[in-house]
C-alpha positions as CSV (number, residue, x, y, z in Angstrom):
1,M,-54.7,24.1,-38.9
2,H,-54.7,20.5,-37.7
3,R,-51.8,19.7,-39.9
4,L,-49.8,22.6,-38.3
5,V,-50.6,21.5,-34.8
6,F,-49.6,17.9,-35.8
7,K,-46.2,19.2,-37.1
8,C,-45.6,21.2,-34.0
9,L,-46.5,18.2,-31.9
10,V,-44.1,16.0,-33.9
11,K,-41.3,18.5,-33.5
12,F,-42.0,18.8,-29.8
13,L,-41.9,15.1,-29.3
14,A,-38.7,14.9,-31.4
15,V,-37.0,17.4,-29.0
16,I,-38.2,15.5,-26.0
17,V,-37.0,12.2,-27.4
18,S,-33.7,13.8,-28.3
19,F,-33.3,15.1,-24.7
20,L,-34.2,11.7,-23.3
21,I,-31.7,9.9,-25.6
22,H,-29.0,12.5,-24.7
23,G,-29.7,12.1,-21.0
24,V,-29.5,8.3,-21.2
25,A,-26.2,8.5,-23.1
26,N,-24.8,10.9,-20.6
27,K,-25.9,8.7,-17.7
28,E,-24.3,5.7,-19.3
29,A,-21.1,7.7,-19.9
30,D,-21.1,8.8,-16.2
31,R,-21.6,5.1,-15.1
32,K,-18.6,4.1,-17.2
33,D,-16.5,6.9,-15.8
34,I,-17.4,6.0,-12.3
35,R,-16.7,2.4,-12.8
36,Y,-13.3,2.9,-14.5
37,T,-12.1,5.5,-12.0
38,L,-13.1,3.7,-8.9
39,E,-11.9,0.4,-10.1
40,T,-8.6,1.9,-10.9
41,V,-8.3,3.4,-7.4
42,R,-9.5,0.1,-5.9
43,A,-6.9,-1.9,-7.8
44,E,-4.1,0.4,-6.7
45,L,-5.2,0.2,-3.1
46,I,-5.4,-3.6,-3.2
47,T,-1.8,-3.6,-4.7
48,N,-0.6,-1.3,-1.9
49,A,-2.3,-3.4,0.7
50,E,-0.6,-6.5,-0.6
51,H,2.8,-4.8,-0.5
52,I,2.1,-3.7,3.1
53,S,1.4,-7.3,3.9
54,Q,4.8,-8.2,2.4
55,I,6.4,-5.5,4.5
56,R,4.8,-6.9,7.6
57,E,6.0,-10.4,6.8
58,Y,9.5,-9.2,6.1
59,I,9.8,-7.2,9.3
60,D,8.4,-10.1,11.3
61,Q,11.2,-12.3,9.8
62,E,13.7,-9.6,10.4
63,R,12.8,-9.5,14.1
64,K,13.0,-13.3,14.3
65,S,16.4,-13.3,12.7
66,A,17.7,-10.6,15.0
67,E,16.3,-12.5,18.0
68,Y,18.0,-15.7,16.8
69,L,21.4,-13.9,16.5
70,I,21.0,-12.3,19.9
71,E,20.0,-15.5,21.6
72,H,23.0,-17.4,20.1
73,R,25.5,-14.5,20.1
74,T,28.0,-16.4,22.3
75,S,27.8,-19.6,20.4
76,L,27.2,-18.7,16.7
77,D,30.2,-20.8,15.7
78,K,28.4,-23.9,16.9
79,C,25.1,-23.0,15.1
80,P,24.4,-24.4,11.6
81,A,26.3,-22.3,9.2
82,D,23.4,-22.0,6.8
83,S,21.1,-20.7,9.6
84,V,23.7,-18.1,10.6
85,T,24.1,-17.0,7.0
86,F,20.3,-16.8,6.4
87,H,19.7,-14.7,9.5
88,S,22.7,-12.5,8.8
89,D,21.5,-11.9,5.3
90,I,18.0,-11.0,6.5
91,I,19.2,-8.2,8.9
92,N,21.7,-6.9,6.3
93,R,19.1,-6.7,3.5
94,E,17.4,-3.5,2.5
95,L,13.6,-3.6,2.2
96,E,12.1,-1.8,-0.9
97,V,8.8,-0.2,-0.2
98,K,6.5,0.0,-3.2
99,L,3.3,2.0,-2.6
100,S,1.8,4.2,-5.4
101,D,-0.7,7.0,-5.5
102,N,-1.1,7.4,-9.3
103,A,-4.8,6.7,-9.2
104,T,-5.5,9.7,-7.0
105,D,-4.5,12.0,-9.8
106,L,-7.1,10.3,-12.0
107,L,-9.8,10.6,-9.3
108,Q,-9.1,14.2,-8.5
109,S,-9.1,15.2,-12.2
110,S,-12.4,13.5,-12.9
111,S,-16.0,14.4,-12.1
112,V,-16.2,11.2,-10.0
113,S,-14.6,13.0,-7.0
114,R,-17.6,15.4,-6.9
115,I,-20.0,12.5,-7.2
116,I,-18.5,10.6,-4.3
117,D,-17.8,13.6,-2.1
118,G,-21.3,13.8,-0.7
119,N,-21.4,10.3,1.0
120,G,-18.0,10.5,2.6
121,L,-16.3,8.0,0.2
122,L,-13.9,10.6,-1.1
123,M,-12.6,11.4,2.4
124,T,-12.3,7.6,3.1
125,I,-10.1,7.2,0.0
126,I,-8.0,10.2,0.9
127,R,-7.4,8.8,4.4
128,A,-6.3,5.5,2.8
129,Y,-3.7,7.2,0.6
130,D,-2.6,9.3,3.6
131,T,-2.0,6.0,5.4
132,C,0.0,4.7,2.5
133,D,2.1,7.9,2.4
134,W,2.8,7.6,6.2
135,I,3.9,4.0,5.8
136,V,6.3,4.9,3.0
137,S,7.7,7.8,5.1
138,D,8.0,5.7,8.2
139,Q,9.7,2.8,6.5
140,N,12.1,5.2,4.8
141,R,13.0,6.8,8.1
142,R,13.4,3.3,9.6
143,A,15.7,2.2,6.7
144,E,17.9,5.3,7.2
145,A,18.2,4.7,11.0
146,R,18.9,1.0,10.4
147,K,21.6,1.7,7.9
148,A,23.2,4.3,10.1
149,L,23.4,1.7,13.0
150,L,24.8,-1.0,10.8
151,D,27.3,1.4,9.2
152,I,28.8,2.3,12.6
153,L,31.3,-0.7,12.5
154,I,31.5,-1.4,8.8
155,N,34.9,-1.8,7.4
156,D,36.5,-4.4,5.1
157,Q,39.0,-5.7,7.7
158,T,36.7,-6.5,10.6
159,L,33.1,-6.8,9.8
160,F,32.7,-8.2,6.3
161,L,33.4,-11.4,4.6
162,A,33.6,-11.9,0.8
163,G,30.4,-10.9,-0.9
164,N,29.6,-8.0,1.5
165,T,28.3,-10.4,4.1
166,I,28.4,-9.2,7.7
167,D,30.8,-11.2,9.9
168,I,28.0,-11.6,12.5
169,P,30.0,-13.2,15.3
170,R,32.5,-10.3,15.3
171,F,29.7,-7.7,14.6
172,I,27.4,-8.8,17.4
173,G,30.3,-9.2,19.8
174,T,30.8,-5.5,19.9
175,E,28.6,-3.1,22.0
176,S,27.5,-1.1,19.0
177,G,26.8,-4.2,16.9
178,L,24.7,-5.8,19.7
179,F,22.8,-2.5,20.0
180,A,22.1,-2.4,16.3
181,V,20.8,-6.0,16.1
182,N,18.7,-5.5,19.3
183,W,17.2,-2.4,17.7
184,I,16.2,-4.4,14.7
185,S,14.5,-7.0,16.9
186,Q,12.3,-4.3,18.4
187,Q,11.0,-2.7,15.2
188,P,7.2,-2.6,14.8
189,D,5.4,-3.5,11.5
190,P,3.1,-1.0,9.7
191,S,0.0,-2.2,11.6
192,I,1.5,-0.7,14.8
193,T,2.7,2.6,13.3
194,A,-0.4,3.3,11.1
195,D,-4.0,2.4,10.9
196,I,-3.9,0.1,7.9
197,A,-7.6,-0.6,8.4
198,D,-8.1,2.7,6.5
199,I,-7.1,1.0,3.3
200,Q,-9.5,-1.8,3.8
201,D,-12.3,0.7,4.6
202,A,-11.6,2.5,1.3
203,I,-11.8,-0.7,-0.7
204,D,-15.0,-1.7,1.1
205,G,-16.4,1.8,0.6
206,I,-15.8,1.6,-3.2
207,D,-17.4,-1.9,-3.3
208,E,-20.5,-0.6,-1.6
209,F,-20.7,2.5,-3.8
210,L,-20.4,0.5,-7.0
211,A,-23.0,-2.0,-5.7
212,I,-25.5,0.9,-5.0
213,K,-24.8,2.1,-8.6
214,R,-25.4,-1.5,-9.8
215,L,-21.8,-1.8,-10.8
216,P,-20.7,-4.6,-8.4
217,V,-17.2,-6.0,-8.2
218,R,-15.9,-9.1,-6.4
219,R,-15.4,-8.4,-2.7
220,F,-11.7,-8.5,-1.7
221,K,-10.3,-9.0,1.8
222,I,-6.5,-8.8,2.2
223,L,-5.9,-7.1,5.5
224,N,-6.3,-9.0,8.8
């Protein structure tokens, strides 16, 4: 009788231990999934934020170049040739916008999205990607409008020199050309058209969540 009870007890304990081991293994697997998924999202948002910073720097330079050309429009032939060429190239250059959202597919297809849904982090991340989408759309619309303005007077005989460089003195000397360059000088950067703080909020939210889960990562600040 005692031997039977002992065997039952051993089997019972074996089942309990098995459940405990299985639970620990599942918990560790969940932790790895959380870390991998959120760090992937975090890395993509940081890359997007860095590209947005580059967009801001470029648009700032583009405004300055347009202002320079407007200010010296009646005396460009007396300005340093390399300065005129530099500023002309800036306003005639197309800006490529590179923002991605591949990590959201990973997030939405994993159980991590359900885990982070309860504390608001999921919505914070979604807002960050919505901001990225808006910036891409806004910059694409801006590029189309800019190209349309610059194309108004483009032709080989009057507005371009060799190498597809705008003949700025002739271009800005026309009413349409002056309007186009003035329009460029007034274009806002993404921080005006979108709340780019949403992206930093998502990065900070991921950092805080990983810290709570004892999966800390190095803090990263890229947006001013």
